[in-house]
Biopython code that builds the backbone (N, CA, C, O; Angstrom):
import numpy as np
from Bio.PDB.StructureBuilder import StructureBuilder

atoms = [
    (1, "MET", "N", (0.781, -1.070, 0.432)),
    (1, "MET", "CA", (0.118, 0.055, 0.071)),
    (1, "MET", "C", (0.830, 1.003, -0.034)),
    (1, "MET", "O", (1.890, 0.984, 0.592)),
    (2, "ASN", "N", (0.588, 1.826, -0.623)),
    (2, "ASN", "CA", (1.841, 3.987, -1.270)),
    (2, "ASN", "C", (0.317, 4.779, 0.850)),
    (2, "ASN", "O", (-0.597, 4.720, 1.673)),
    (3, "PHE", "N", (1.783, 5.452, 0.013)),
    (3, "PHE", "CA", (1.984, 6.314, 1.269)),
    (3, "PHE", "C", (-0.169, 7.307, 1.717)),
    (3, "PHE", "O", (-0.757, 7.492, 2.783)),
    (4, "PHE", "N", (-0.577, 7.647, 0.156)),
    (4, "PHE", "CA", (-2.360, 7.877, -0.260)),
    (4, "PHE", "C", (-2.802, 7.307, 0.563)),
    (4, "PHE", "O", (-3.134, 7.637, 1.702)),
    (5, "GLU", "N", (-2.865, 5.655, -0.391)),
    (5, "GLU", "CA", (-3.568, 4.077, 0.799)),
    (5, "GLU", "C", (-3.722, 3.874, 2.019)),
    (5, "GLU", "O", (-4.286, 3.154, 2.844)),
    (6, "GLU", "N", (-2.902, 4.916, 1.857)),
    (6, "GLU", "CA", (-2.673, 4.609, 3.863)),
    (6, "GLU", "C", (-4.225, 5.246, 4.746)),
    (6, "GLU", "O", (-5.336, 4.930, 5.171)),
    (7, "LEU", "N", (-2.867, 6.767, 4.533)),
    (7, "LEU", "CA", (-3.341, 7.746, 4.951)),
    (7, "LEU", "C", (-4.788, 7.347, 4.779)),
    (7, "LEU", "O", (-5.506, 7.626, 5.739)),
    (8, "THR", "N", (-5.521, 6.585, 3.464)),
    (8, "THR", "CA", (-6.499, 7.091, 3.216)),
    (8, "THR", "C", (-7.121, 6.586, 4.789)),
    (8, "THR", "O", (-7.628, 7.250, 5.693)),
    (9, "VAL", "N", (-6.796, 4.928, 4.647)),
    (9, "VAL", "CA", (-7.473, 3.861, 5.839)),
    (9, "VAL", "C", (-7.012, 5.056, 7.221)),
    (9, "VAL", "O", (-7.801, 5.955, 7.512)),
    (10, "LYS", "N", (-6.491, 4.996, 7.509)),
    (10, "LYS", "CA", (-6.156, 6.340, 8.794)),
    (10, "LYS", "C", (-6.980, 7.283, 9.180)),
    (10, "LYS", "O", (-7.419, 7.462, 10.316)),
    (11, "VAL", "N", (-7.310, 8.240, 7.660)),
    (11, "VAL", "CA", (-8.406, 8.636, 8.091)),
    (11, "VAL", "C", (-9.689, 8.252, 7.709)),
    (11, "VAL", "O", (-10.315, 8.602, 8.710)),
    (12, "LYS", "N", (-10.660, 7.688, 6.813)),
    (12, "LYS", "CA", (-11.612, 7.225, 7.503)),
    (12, "LYS", "C", (-11.810, 6.325, 8.780)),
    (12, "LYS", "O", (-12.939, 5.985, 9.133)),
    (13, "LYS", "N", (-10.356, 5.847, 9.651)),
    (13, "LYS", "CA", (-10.822, 5.063, 9.686)),
    (13, "LYS", "C", (-10.943, 6.072, 12.005)),
    (13, "LYS", "O", (-11.469, 5.819, 13.089)),
    (14, "GLY", "N", (-9.823, 7.392, 11.218)),
    (14, "GLY", "CA", (-10.914, 8.606, 11.870)),
    (14, "GLY", "C", (-12.026, 8.862, 12.429)),
    (14, "GLY", "O", (-12.721, 9.281, 13.355)),
    (15, "ALA", "N", (-11.907, 8.530, 11.691)),
    (15, "ALA", "CA", (-13.942, 9.270, 10.919)),
    (15, "ALA", "C", (-14.996, 8.574, 11.931)),
    (15, "ALA", "O", (-15.910, 8.859, 12.705)),
    (16, "LYS", "N", (-14.351, 7.598, 11.476)),
    (16, "LYS", "CA", (-15.502, 6.494, 11.672)),
    (16, "LYS", "C", (-15.133, 6.689, 13.375)),
    (16, "LYS", "O", (-15.882, 7.485, 13.940)),
    (17, "THR", "N", (-14.200, 6.129, 14.129)),
    (17, "THR", "CA", (-13.788, 6.655, 15.812)),
    (17, "THR", "C", (-14.754, 8.319, 15.698)),
    (17, "THR", "O", (-15.984, 8.298, 15.752)),
    (18, "ALA", "N", (-14.558, 8.654, 15.658)),
    (18, "ALA", "CA", (-14.969, 9.968, 15.781)),
    (18, "ALA", "C", (-16.188, 10.387, 15.633)),
    (18, "ALA", "O", (-16.317, 11.477, 16.190)),
    (19, "VAL", "N", (-17.287, 9.967, 15.063)),
    (19, "VAL", "CA", (-18.708, 9.695, 13.916)),
    (19, "VAL", "C", (-19.099, 8.376, 15.397)),
    (19, "VAL", "O", (-20.162, 8.616, 15.969)),
    (20, "LYS", "N", (-18.307, 7.132, 15.933)),
    (20, "LYS", "CA", (-19.300, 6.558, 17.055)),
    (20, "LYS", "C", (-19.020, 7.294, 18.813)),
    (20, "LYS", "O", (-19.557, 6.879, 19.840)),
    (21, "ALA", "N", (-17.730, 8.818, 18.668)),
    (21, "ALA", "CA", (-17.857, 9.154, 20.132)),
    (21, "ALA", "C", (-19.075, 10.398, 20.335)),
    (21, "ALA", "O", (-19.546, 10.816, 21.393)),
    (22, "SER", "N", (-19.432, 10.872, 18.733)),
    (22, "SER", "CA", (-19.905, 12.107, 19.514)),
    (22, "SER", "C", (-21.276, 11.534, 19.603)),
    (22, "SER", "O", (-22.046, 12.113, 20.369)),
    (23, "GLY", "N", (-21.932, 9.979, 18.628)),
    (23, "GLY", "CA", (-23.150, 9.447, 19.032)),
    (23, "GLY", "C", (-23.200, 9.159, 20.470)),
    (23, "GLY", "O", (-24.191, 9.266, 21.192)),
    (24, "ASP", "N", (-21.933, 8.754, 20.831)),
    (24, "ASP", "CA", (-22.202, 8.618, 22.253)),
    (24, "ASP", "C", (-21.475, 9.197, 22.852)),
    (24, "ASP", "O", (-20.610, 8.448, 23.305)),
    (25, "VAL", "N", (-21.309, 10.496, 23.199)),
    (25, "VAL", "CA", (-21.653, 11.896, 23.777)),
    (25, "VAL", "C", (-22.585, 12.846, 23.360)),
    (25, "VAL", "O", (-22.552, 14.055, 23.590)),
    (26, "ALA", "N", (-23.500, 12.155, 22.671)),
    (26, "ALA", "CA", (-25.403, 12.892, 22.190)),
    (26, "ALA", "C", (-25.715, 11.475, 23.094)),
    (26, "ALA", "O", (-26.322, 11.114, 22.086)),
    (27, "ASN", "N", (-25.825, 10.690, 23.744)),
    (27, "ASN", "CA", (-27.094, 9.585, 23.931)),
    (27, "ASN", "C", (-25.967, 9.665, 25.438)),
    (27, "ASN", "O", (-25.117, 9.003, 24.842)),
    (28, "PHE", "N", (-25.438, 9.866, 26.539)),
    (28, "PHE", "CA", (-25.306, 11.011, 27.290)),
    (28, "PHE", "C", (-25.778, 11.543, 28.162)),
    (28, "PHE", "O", (-26.119, 11.575, 29.344)),
    (29, "THR", "N", (-25.670, 12.180, 26.773)),
    (29, "THR", "CA", (-26.637, 14.133, 27.093)),
    (29, "THR", "C", (-28.363, 14.288, 26.495)),
    (29, "THR", "O", (-28.964, 15.351, 26.648)),
    (30, "LYS", "N", (-28.986, 13.133, 25.847)),
    (30, "LYS", "CA", (-29.564, 13.035, 26.312)),
    (30, "LYS", "C", (-30.602, 12.536, 27.761)),
    (30, "LYS", "O", (-31.410, 13.123, 28.480)),
    (31, "ASN", "N", (-29.767, 10.430, 27.645)),
    (31, "ASN", "CA", (-29.238, 9.963, 29.583)),
    (31, "ASN", "C", (-29.676, 11.302, 30.193)),
    (31, "ASN", "O", (-30.899, 11.264, 30.050)),
    (32, "LYS", "N", (-29.477, 12.070, 30.588)),
    (32, "LYS", "CA", (-28.591, 13.201, 31.515)),
    (32, "LYS", "C", (-30.016, 14.172, 30.931)),
    (32, "LYS", "O", (-30.471, 15.032, 31.685)),
    (33, "MET", "N", (-30.403, 14.030, 30.075)),
    (33, "MET", "CA", (-31.953, 15.623, 30.272)),
    (33, "MET", "C", (-33.178, 14.341, 30.788)),
    (33, "MET", "O", (-34.224, 14.633, 31.367)),
    (34, "LEU", "N", (-32.809, 13.072, 30.467)),
    (34, "LEU", "CA", (-33.940, 12.064, 30.691)),
    (34, "LEU", "C", (-33.836, 11.745, 31.645)),
    (34, "LEU", "O", (-34.522, 10.726, 31.725)),
    (35, "LEU", "N", (-33.260, 11.994, 32.813)),
    (35, "LEU", "CA", (-32.893, 11.761, 34.370)),
    (35, "LEU", "C", (-33.505, 12.896, 34.647)),
    (35, "LEU", "O", (-34.385, 13.084, 35.487)),
    (36, "ALA", "N", (-33.097, 13.527, 34.039)),
    (36, "ALA", "CA", (-33.661, 15.333, 35.506)),
    (36, "ALA", "C", (-35.013, 15.037, 34.778)),
    (36, "ALA", "O", (-35.467, 14.323, 35.672)),
    (37, "ASP", "N", (-35.783, 15.043, 34.041)),
    (37, "ASP", "CA", (-37.080, 15.732, 33.351)),
    (37, "ASP", "C", (-37.827, 13.599, 34.580)),
    (37, "ASP", "O", (-37.745, 13.602, 35.808)),
    (38, "LEU", "N", (-38.093, 12.977, 34.217)),
    (38, "LEU", "CA", (-37.585, 11.417, 35.195)),
    (38, "LEU", "C", (-38.183, 12.098, 36.564)),
    (38, "LEU", "O", (-39.381, 12.030, 36.840)),
    (39, "LYS", "N", (-37.250, 12.740, 37.360)),
    (39, "LYS", "CA", (-36.737, 13.312, 38.598)),
    (39, "LYS", "C", (-37.385, 14.559, 38.945)),
    (39, "LYS", "O", (-37.217, 14.908, 40.114)),
    (40, "ASP", "N", (-38.040, 15.265, 38.258)),
    (40, "ASP", "CA", (-39.047, 16.348, 38.346)),
    (40, "ASP", "C", (-40.159, 15.485, 37.608)),
    (40, "ASP", "O", (-40.658, 16.433, 37.002)),
    (41, "GLN", "N", (-40.936, 14.370, 37.196)),
    (41, "GLN", "CA", (-41.843, 14.186, 37.555)),
    (41, "GLN", "C", (-41.643, 13.430, 39.035)),
    (41, "GLN", "O", (-41.833, 14.175, 39.996)),
    (42, "ILE", "N", (-41.440, 12.645, 39.209)),
    (42, "ILE", "CA", (-41.095, 12.028, 40.340)),
    (42, "ILE", "C", (-41.485, 13.719, 41.533)),
    (42, "ILE", "O", (-41.699, 13.601, 42.740)),
    (43, "ARG", "N", (-41.484, 14.636, 41.045)),
    (43, "ARG", "CA", (-41.124, 15.613, 42.713)),
    (43, "ARG", "C", (-42.033, 16.035, 43.075)),
    (43, "ARG", "O", (-42.234, 16.507, 44.194)),
    (44, "GLU", "N", (-43.519, 15.852, 41.276)),
    (44, "GLU", "CA", (-44.619, 16.677, 40.829)),
    (44, "GLU", "C", (-44.991, 16.029, 41.302)),
    (44, "GLU", "O", (-45.337, 16.643, 42.312)),
    (45, "LYS", "N", (-45.381, 14.682, 41.487)),
    (45, "LYS", "CA", (-46.209, 12.861, 41.763)),
    (45, "LYS", "C", (-45.342, 14.081, 43.086)),
    (45, "LYS", "O", (-45.136, 15.292, 43.166)),
    (46, "GLU", "N", (-45.141, 13.185, 43.695)),
    (46, "GLU", "CA", (-45.088, 13.732, 45.748)),
    (46, "GLU", "C", (-45.323, 15.079, 46.156)),
    (46, "GLU", "O", (-44.632, 15.604, 47.029)),
    (47, "MET", "N", (-46.195, 15.630, 45.615)),
    (47, "MET", "CA", (-46.178, 17.168, 46.036)),
    (47, "MET", "C", (-47.607, 17.082, 46.033)),
    (47, "MET", "O", (-48.207, 17.544, 47.003)),
    (48, "LYS", "N", (-48.453, 16.390, 44.781)),
    (48, "LYS", "CA", (-49.079, 16.157, 44.631)),
    (48, "LYS", "C", (-49.785, 15.081, 46.059)),
    (48, "LYS", "O", (-50.843, 15.152, 46.683)),
    (49, "ILE", "N", (-48.741, 14.249, 46.130)),
    (49, "ILE", "CA", (-50.160, 13.197, 47.178)),
    (49, "ILE", "C", (-48.990, 13.855, 48.726)),
    (49, "ILE", "O", (-49.218, 13.329, 49.815)),
    (50, "GLY", "N", (-48.257, 14.558, 48.677)),
    (50, "GLY", "CA", (-48.692, 15.914, 50.146)),
    (50, "GLY", "C", (-49.411, 17.156, 49.964)),
    (50, "GLY", "O", (-49.110, 18.116, 50.672)),
    (51, "HIS", "N", (-50.278, 17.244, 49.143)),
    (51, "HIS", "CA", (-51.577, 18.173, 48.787)),
    (51, "HIS", "C", (-53.302, 17.173, 49.220)),
    (51, "HIS", "O", (-54.460, 17.409, 49.565)),
    (52, "ILE", "N", (-52.593, 16.270, 48.963)),
    (52, "ILE", "CA", (-53.633, 15.188, 49.381)),
    (52, "ILE", "C", (-53.403, 15.016, 50.282)),
    (52, "ILE", "O", (-54.259, 14.963, 51.165)),
    (53, "VAL", "N", (-52.496, 14.893, 50.437)),
    (53, "VAL", "CA", (-53.003, 14.307, 52.433)),
    (53, "VAL", "C", (-53.114, 15.409, 53.611)),
    (53, "VAL", "O", (-53.491, 15.241, 54.771)),
    (54, "TYR", "N", (-52.619, 16.735, 52.884)),
    (54, "TYR", "CA", (-53.061, 18.110, 53.492)),
    (54, "TYR", "C", (-54.368, 18.371, 53.922)),
    (54, "TYR", "O", (-54.871, 18.836, 54.945)),
    (55, "CYS", "N", (-55.036, 17.664, 52.166)),
    (55, "CYS", "CA", (-57.190, 18.624, 52.309)),
    (55, "CYS", "C", (-56.953, 17.879, 53.367)),
    (55, "CYS", "O", (-56.982, 18.235, 54.545)),
    (56, "LYS", "N", (-56.574, 16.200, 52.664)),
    (56, "LYS", "CA", (-57.369, 15.673, 53.897)),
    (56, "LYS", "C", (-57.814, 15.448, 55.372)),
    (56, "LYS", "O", (-58.873, 15.013, 55.824)),
    (57, "SER", "N", (-56.788, 15.837, 55.924)),
    (57, "SER", "CA", (-56.378, 16.483, 57.874)),
    (57, "SER", "C", (-56.630, 17.067, 57.258)),
    (57, "SER", "O", (-55.411, 17.046, 57.085)),
    (58, "LYS", "N", (-57.238, 18.106, 56.190)),
    (58, "LYS", "CA", (-57.727, 19.134, 57.282)),
    (58, "LYS", "C", (-58.930, 19.683, 56.715)),
    (58, "LYS", "O", (-59.184, 20.884, 56.615)),
    (59, "GLU", "N", (-59.624, 18.757, 56.364)),
    (59, "GLU", "CA", (-60.737, 18.382, 55.911)),
    (59, "GLU", "C", (-60.911, 19.020, 54.643)),
    (59, "GLU", "O", (-61.118, 17.981, 54.017)),
    (60, "ILE", "N", (-60.996, 19.989, 53.701)),
    (60, "ILE", "CA", (-60.583, 20.883, 52.459)),
    (60, "ILE", "C", (-60.815, 20.890, 51.428)),
    (60, "ILE", "O", (-59.883, 21.421, 50.824)),
    (61, "GLU", "N", (-61.541, 20.604, 50.819)),
    (61, "GLU", "CA", (-61.578, 20.262, 48.910)),
    (61, "GLU", "C", (-60.346, 20.124, 48.421)),
    (61, "GLU", "O", (-59.779, 21.056, 47.852)),
    (62, "CYS", "N", (-60.104, 19.599, 48.497)),
    (62, "CYS", "CA", (-58.648, 19.227, 47.307)),
    (62, "CYS", "C", (-58.312, 19.477, 46.018)),
    (62, "CYS", "O", (-59.434, 19.231, 45.575)),
    (63, "GLU", "N", (-57.541, 19.833, 44.826)),
    (63, "GLU", "CA", (-57.632, 20.549, 43.889)),
    (63, "GLU", "C", (-57.624, 18.904, 43.094)),
    (63, "GLU", "O", (-58.127, 18.838, 41.973)),
    (64, "TYR", "N", (-57.117, 17.792, 43.646)),
    (64, "TYR", "CA", (-56.291, 16.907, 42.974)),
    (64, "TYR", "C", (-57.218, 15.656, 43.415)),
    (64, "TYR", "O", (-56.761, 14.555, 43.721)),
    (65, "ASP", "N", (-58.229, 15.905, 43.404)),
    (65, "ASP", "CA", (-59.215, 15.268, 44.837)),
    (65, "ASP", "C", (-59.367, 13.984, 43.782)),
    (65, "ASP", "O", (-59.468, 12.920, 44.394)),
    (66, "GLY", "N", (-59.389, 13.911, 42.990)),
    (66, "GLY", "CA", (-59.765, 12.581, 41.783)),
    (66, "GLY", "C", (-58.717, 11.485, 41.386)),
    (66, "GLY", "O", (-58.791, 10.358, 40.896)),
    (67, "GLU", "N", (-57.254, 12.683, 42.006)),
    (67, "GLU", "CA", (-56.807, 11.040, 41.745)),
    (67, "GLU", "C", (-55.861, 10.483, 43.327)),
    (67, "GLU", "O", (-55.745, 11.011, 44.433)),
    (68, "ASP", "N", (-55.475, 9.556, 42.901)),
    (68, "ASP", "CA", (-55.475, 8.192, 44.581)),
    (68, "ASP", "C", (-54.343, 7.598, 44.759)),
    (68, "ASP", "O", (-53.958, 6.531, 44.282)),
    (69, "ILE", "N", (-53.676, 8.511, 45.646)),
    (69, "ILE", "CA", (-52.362, 7.962, 46.200)),
    (69, "ILE", "C", (-51.831, 7.142, 46.120)),
    (69, "ILE", "O", (-50.609, 7.025, 46.208)),
    (70, "GLU", "N", (-52.955, 6.015, 45.852)),
    (70, "GLU", "CA", (-51.870, 4.391, 45.489)),
    (70, "GLU", "C", (-51.596, 4.893, 44.177)),
    (70, "GLU", "O", (-50.517, 4.598, 43.663)),
    (71, "ILE", "N", (-52.671, 5.829, 43.372)),
    (71, "ILE", "CA", (-51.719, 5.381, 42.197)),
    (71, "ILE", "C", (-50.616, 6.249, 42.022)),
    (71, "ILE", "O", (-49.763, 5.914, 41.200)),
    (72, "LEU", "N", (-50.477, 7.345, 42.675)),
    (72, "LEU", "CA", (-49.388, 7.811, 42.364)),
    (72, "LEU", "C", (-48.044, 7.341, 43.282)),
    (72, "LEU", "O", (-46.904, 7.694, 43.584)),
    (73, "CYS", "N", (-48.508, 6.847, 43.381)),
    (73, "CYS", "CA", (-47.427, 6.154, 44.538)),
    (73, "CYS", "C", (-47.023, 4.589, 43.256)),
    (73, "CYS", "O", (-45.849, 4.239, 43.370)),
    (74, "GLY", "N", (-47.534, 4.063, 42.586)),
    (74, "GLY", "CA", (-47.425, 3.615, 41.636)),
    (74, "GLY", "C", (-47.165, 4.015, 40.677)),
    (74, "GLY", "O", (-46.530, 3.201, 40.007)),
    (75, "GLU", "N", (-47.412, 5.334, 39.997)),
    (75, "GLU", "CA", (-46.161, 6.048, 39.032)),
    (75, "GLU", "C", (-44.771, 6.566, 39.671)),
    (75, "GLU", "O", (-43.683, 6.866, 39.179)),
    (76, "ILE", "N", (-45.123, 6.546, 40.570)),
    (76, "ILE", "CA", (-43.207, 7.073, 41.369)),
    (76, "ILE", "C", (-42.851, 5.999, 41.223)),
    (76, "ILE", "O", (-41.916, 6.051, 40.424)),
    (77, "GLU", "N", (-43.221, 3.952, 41.831)),
    (77, "GLU", "CA", (-42.855, 3.309, 41.553)),
    (77, "GLU", "C", (-41.700, 3.473, 39.698)),
    (77, "GLU", "O", (-40.768, 4.253, 39.502)),
    (78, "SER", "N", (-42.062, 2.826, 39.083)),
    (78, "SER", "CA", (-42.230, 3.156, 37.747)),
    (78, "SER", "C", (-41.231, 3.798, 37.274)),
    (78, "SER", "O", (-40.208, 3.423, 36.701)),
    (79, "LEU", "N", (-41.632, 4.825, 37.573)),
    (79, "LEU", "CA", (-40.856, 6.124, 37.767)),
    (79, "LEU", "C", (-38.884, 5.877, 38.047)),
    (79, "LEU", "O", (-37.774, 6.349, 37.801)),
    (80, "LYS", "N", (-39.415, 5.085, 38.537)),
    (80, "LYS", "CA", (-37.899, 5.311, 39.513)),
    (80, "LYS", "C", (-36.828, 4.313, 38.647)),
    (80, "LYS", "O", (-35.775, 4.743, 38.174)),
    (81, "GLY", "N", (-37.472, 2.323, 38.472)),
    (81, "GLY", "CA", (-37.208, 2.267, 37.563)),
    (81, "GLY", "C", (-36.831, 2.391, 35.705)),
    (81, "GLY", "O", (-36.482, 1.696, 34.751)),
    (82, "LYS", "N", (-37.071, 3.313, 35.948)),
    (82, "LYS", "CA", (-36.468, 4.137, 34.605)),
    (82, "LYS", "C", (-35.771, 5.150, 34.838)),
    (82, "LYS", "O", (-35.166, 5.680, 33.906)),
    (83, "ILE", "N", (-35.705, 5.580, 35.936)),
    (83, "ILE", "CA", (-34.601, 5.582, 36.824)),
    (83, "ILE", "C", (-33.354, 5.510, 36.264)),
    (83, "ILE", "O", (-32.439, 5.955, 35.571)),
    (84, "ALA", "N", (-33.955, 4.527, 37.107)),
    (84, "ALA", "CA", (-31.836, 2.935, 37.610)),
    (84, "ALA", "C", (-31.310, 2.430, 35.943)),
    (84, "ALA", "O", (-30.225, 1.924, 35.658)),
    (85, "ASP", "N", (-32.555, 2.780, 34.916)),
    (85, "ASP", "CA", (-32.502, 2.262, 34.454)),
    (85, "ASP", "C", (-30.902, 2.770, 33.410)),
    (85, "ASP", "O", (-29.795, 2.340, 33.087)),
    (86, "VAL", "N", (-32.035, 4.255, 33.203)),
    (86, "VAL", "CA", (-30.997, 5.390, 32.825)),
    (86, "VAL", "C", (-29.918, 5.114, 33.217)),
    (86, "VAL", "O", (-29.244, 4.341, 32.536)),
    (87, "GLU", "N", (-29.327, 5.715, 34.592)),
    (87, "GLU", "CA", (-28.207, 5.960, 35.557)),
    (87, "GLU", "C", (-27.040, 4.677, 34.435)),
    (87, "GLU", "O", (-26.134, 5.040, 33.684)),
    (88, "LEU", "N", (-27.446, 3.354, 34.671)),
    (88, "LEU", "CA", (-27.011, 2.087, 35.004)),
    (88, "LEU", "C", (-26.500, 2.807, 33.130)),
    (88, "LEU", "O", (-25.301, 2.730, 32.860)),
    (89, "GLU", "N", (-27.400, 3.390, 32.104)),
    (89, "GLU", "CA", (-25.991, 3.291, 31.257)),
    (89, "GLU", "C", (-25.823, 4.021, 30.642)),
    (89, "GLU", "O", (-25.891, 4.031, 29.413)),
    (90, "ILE", "N", (-25.363, 5.414, 31.885)),
    (90, "ILE", "CA", (-25.101, 6.578, 32.061)),
    (90, "ILE", "C", (-23.530, 5.722, 33.072)),
    (90, "ILE", "O", (-22.451, 5.515, 32.516)),
    (91, "ASN", "N", (-23.677, 5.536, 33.854)),
    (91, "ASN", "CA", (-22.594, 5.195, 34.630)),
    (91, "ASN", "C", (-21.674, 4.006, 33.670)),
    (91, "ASN", "O", (-20.478, 3.770, 33.835)),
    (92, "GLU", "N", (-22.688, 3.272, 32.522)),
    (92, "GLU", "CA", (-21.401, 2.176, 31.484)),
    (92, "GLU", "C", (-20.836, 3.697, 30.621)),
    (92, "GLU", "O", (-19.678, 4.050, 30.403)),
    (93, "PHE", "N", (-21.875, 4.245, 30.330)),
    (93, "PHE", "CA", (-20.395, 5.287, 29.023)),
    (93, "PHE", "C", (-19.750, 5.782, 30.948)),
    (93, "PHE", "O", (-18.815, 6.583, 30.957)),
    (94, "LYS", "N", (-19.850, 5.688, 31.220)),
    (94, "LYS", "CA", (-18.661, 6.411, 32.680)),
    (94, "LYS", "C", (-17.448, 5.921, 32.731)),
    (94, "LYS", "O", (-16.430, 6.592, 32.904)),
    (95, "ASN", "N", (-17.527, 4.265, 32.526)),
    (95, "ASN", "CA", (-17.328, 3.135, 32.654)),
    (95, "ASN", "C", (-16.929, 2.250, 34.662)),
    (95, "ASN", "O", (-16.135, 1.516, 35.250)),
    (96, "ALA", "N", (-18.512, 3.279, 34.916)),
    (96, "ALA", "CA", (-18.478, 3.163, 36.194)),
    (96, "ALA", "C", (-19.669, 1.428, 36.870)),
    (96, "ALA", "O", (-20.397, 0.693, 36.202)),
    (97, "LYS", "N", (-19.433, 1.408, 37.938)),
    (97, "LYS", "CA", (-20.858, 0.758, 38.958)),
    (97, "LYS", "C", (-21.087, 0.914, 39.703)),
    (97, "LYS", "O", (-20.307, 1.680, 40.269)),
    (98, "ILE", "N", (-22.017, 0.559, 40.361)),
    (98, "ILE", "CA", (-22.684, 0.897, 42.108)),
    (98, "ILE", "C", (-22.156, 0.154, 42.316)),
    (98, "ILE", "O", (-21.632, -0.861, 41.855)),
    (99, "CYS", "N", (-22.412, 1.190, 43.853)),
    (99, "CYS", "CA", (-21.738, -0.414, 45.292)),
    (99, "CYS", "C", (-23.276, -0.319, 45.194)),
    (99, "CYS", "O", (-24.174, 0.419, 44.789)),
    (100, "GLU", "N", (-22.976, -1.878, 45.997)),
    (100, "GLU", "CA", (-24.674, -1.699, 45.885)),
    (100, "GLU", "C", (-25.295, -1.793, 47.616)),
    (100, "GLU", "O", (-26.357, -2.355, 47.883)),
    (101, "ASN", "N", (-24.472, -1.182, 48.585)),
    (101, "ASN", "CA", (-23.844, -1.143, 49.187)),
    (101, "ASN", "C", (-24.397, 0.059, 50.367)),
    (101, "ASN", "O", (-25.013, -0.154, 51.411)),
    (102, "CYS", "N", (-23.947, 1.349, 49.799)),
    (102, "CYS", "CA", (-23.788, 2.228, 50.251)),
    (102, "CYS", "C", (-23.987, 3.923, 48.488)),
    (102, "CYS", "O", (-23.706, 5.105, 48.289)),
    (103, "GLY", "N", (-24.792, 2.445, 47.625)),
    (103, "GLY", "CA", (-24.512, 3.455, 45.951)),
    (103, "GLY", "C", (-23.823, 4.547, 44.432)),
    (103, "GLY", "O", (-24.095, 4.997, 43.319)),
    (104, "ALA", "N", (-22.555, 4.443, 45.743)),
    (104, "ALA", "CA", (-21.648, 5.042, 45.418)),
    (104, "ALA", "C", (-20.941, 4.652, 44.092)),
    (104, "ALA", "O", (-20.358, 3.570, 44.025)),
    (105, "ALA", "N", (-20.980, 5.568, 42.955)),
    (105, "ALA", "CA", (-20.148, 5.246, 41.600)),
    (105, "ALA", "C", (-18.291, 5.221, 42.222)),
    (105, "ALA", "O", (-17.640, 5.904, 43.013)),
    (106, "SER", "N", (-18.062, 4.245, 41.492)),
    (106, "SER", "CA", (-16.870, 3.754, 41.048)),
    (106, "SER", "C", (-16.503, 2.951, 39.757)),
    (106, "SER", "O", (-17.356, 2.643, 38.924)),
    (107, "ASN", "N", (-14.770, 2.535, 39.610)),
    (107, "ASN", "CA", (-14.468, 2.936, 38.278)),
    (107, "ASN", "C", (-14.552, 1.556, 38.212)),
    (107, "ASN", "O", (-13.860, 1.062, 39.103)),
    (108, "LYS", "N", (-15.201, 0.592, 37.420)),
    (108, "LYS", "CA", (-15.741, -1.212, 36.972)),
    (108, "LYS", "C", (-14.559, -1.638, 36.921)),
    (108, "LYS", "O", (-14.474, -2.591, 36.146)),
    (109, "ASN", "N", (-13.376, -1.290, 37.516)),
    (109, "ASN", "CA", (-12.001, -2.110, 36.889)),
    (109, "ASN", "C", (-11.590, -2.123, 39.184)),
    (109, "ASN", "O", (-10.476, -2.599, 39.401)),
    (110, "ASN", "N", (-12.136, -1.811, 40.129)),
    (110, "ASN", "CA", (-12.297, -1.675, 41.181)),
    (110, "ASN", "C", (-12.410, -2.373, 42.322)),
    (110, "ASN", "O", (-13.372, -2.106, 43.042)),
    (111, "ASP", "N", (-11.544, -3.322, 42.703)),
    (111, "ASP", "CA", (-12.393, -5.067, 43.242)),
    (111, "ASP", "C", (-13.233, -4.220, 44.688)),
    (111, "ASP", "O", (-13.838, -4.861, 45.546)),
    (112, "TYR", "N", (-13.142, -3.172, 44.697)),
    (112, "TYR", "CA", (-13.201, -2.592, 46.750)),
    (112, "TYR", "C", (-14.625, -1.090, 46.110)),
    (112, "TYR", "O", (-14.559, -0.632, 44.969)),
    (113, "CYS", "N", (-15.646, -0.653, 47.072)),
    (113, "CYS", "CA", (-15.920, 0.421, 46.579)),
    (113, "CYS", "C", (-14.290, 1.223, 47.566)),
    (113, "CYS", "O", (-13.393, 0.816, 48.305)),
    (114, "PRO", "N", (-14.892, 2.974, 46.729)),
    (114, "PRO", "CA", (-14.155, 3.614, 47.789)),
    (114, "PRO", "C", (-14.181, 4.409, 48.626)),
    (114, "PRO", "O", (-13.280, 4.986, 49.235)),
    (115, "LYS", "N", (-15.972, 4.490, 48.711)),
    (115, "LYS", "CA", (-16.811, 5.213, 49.717)),
    (115, "LYS", "C", (-16.428, 4.241, 51.226)),
    (115, "LYS", "O", (-15.931, 4.445, 52.334)),
    (116, "CYS", "N", (-16.845, 3.429, 50.671)),
    (116, "CYS", "CA", (-17.590, 2.095, 52.420)),
    (116, "CYS", "C", (-16.431, 1.136, 51.941)),
    (116, "CYS", "O", (-15.428, 1.760, 52.289)),
    (117, "GLY", "N", (-16.050, 0.099, 51.406)),
    (117, "GLY", "CA", (-15.225, -0.893, 51.635)),
    (117, "GLY", "C", (-15.487, -1.843, 51.066)),
    (117, "GLY", "O", (-14.610, -2.708, 51.069)),
    (118, "HIS", "N", (-16.976, -2.191, 50.205)),
    (118, "HIS", "CA", (-17.764, -3.285, 50.443)),
    (118, "HIS", "C", (-17.235, -3.750, 49.015)),
    (118, "HIS", "O", (-17.254, -2.876, 48.147)),
    (119, "LYS", "N", (-16.840, -4.809, 48.713)),
    (119, "LYS", "CA", (-16.229, -5.848, 47.832)),
    (119, "LYS", "C", (-17.516, -5.816, 46.589)),
    (119, "LYS", "O", (-18.730, -6.007, 46.669)),
    (120, "PHE", "N", (-16.628, -5.490, 45.472)),
    (120, "PHE", "CA", (-17.991, -5.538, 44.946)),
    (120, "PHE", "C", (-17.809, -7.504, 44.304)),
    (120, "PHE", "O", (-18.755, -8.063, 43.749)),
]
sb = StructureBuilder()
sb.init_structure("model")
sb.init_model(0)
sb.init_chain("A")
sb.init_seg("    ")
for serial, (resi, resn, name, xyz) in enumerate(atoms, 1):
    if name == "N":
        sb.init_residue(resn, " ", resi, " ")
    sb.init_atom(name, np.array(xyz, "f"), 0.0, 1.0, " ", f" {name:<3s}", serial, name[0])
structure = sb.get_structure()
């Protein structure tokens, strides 16, 4: 292979790597935004639950009267499951794993959690 052919191959390989990296960064950013949105949805549902409980305790009419606390709690649990999935993708991108003992993120190559010392 001559110089220009080798250069062409190297440029193509570099371009493919750059495209993959930019796609990974875009996916990471999308997941971070999705994570923030899911957490906002949970806060909104928690606020509804709090308002419903307050209104019931004061025996006053509630703007969320048609909403059931158990349904809202179920929706929160569902959102937490989605958050766990998104966080898993984010941690894979960052080459991290989560300690099951304390919840701290750590490099995948670590044998022990740097925060609590738990063995992975």
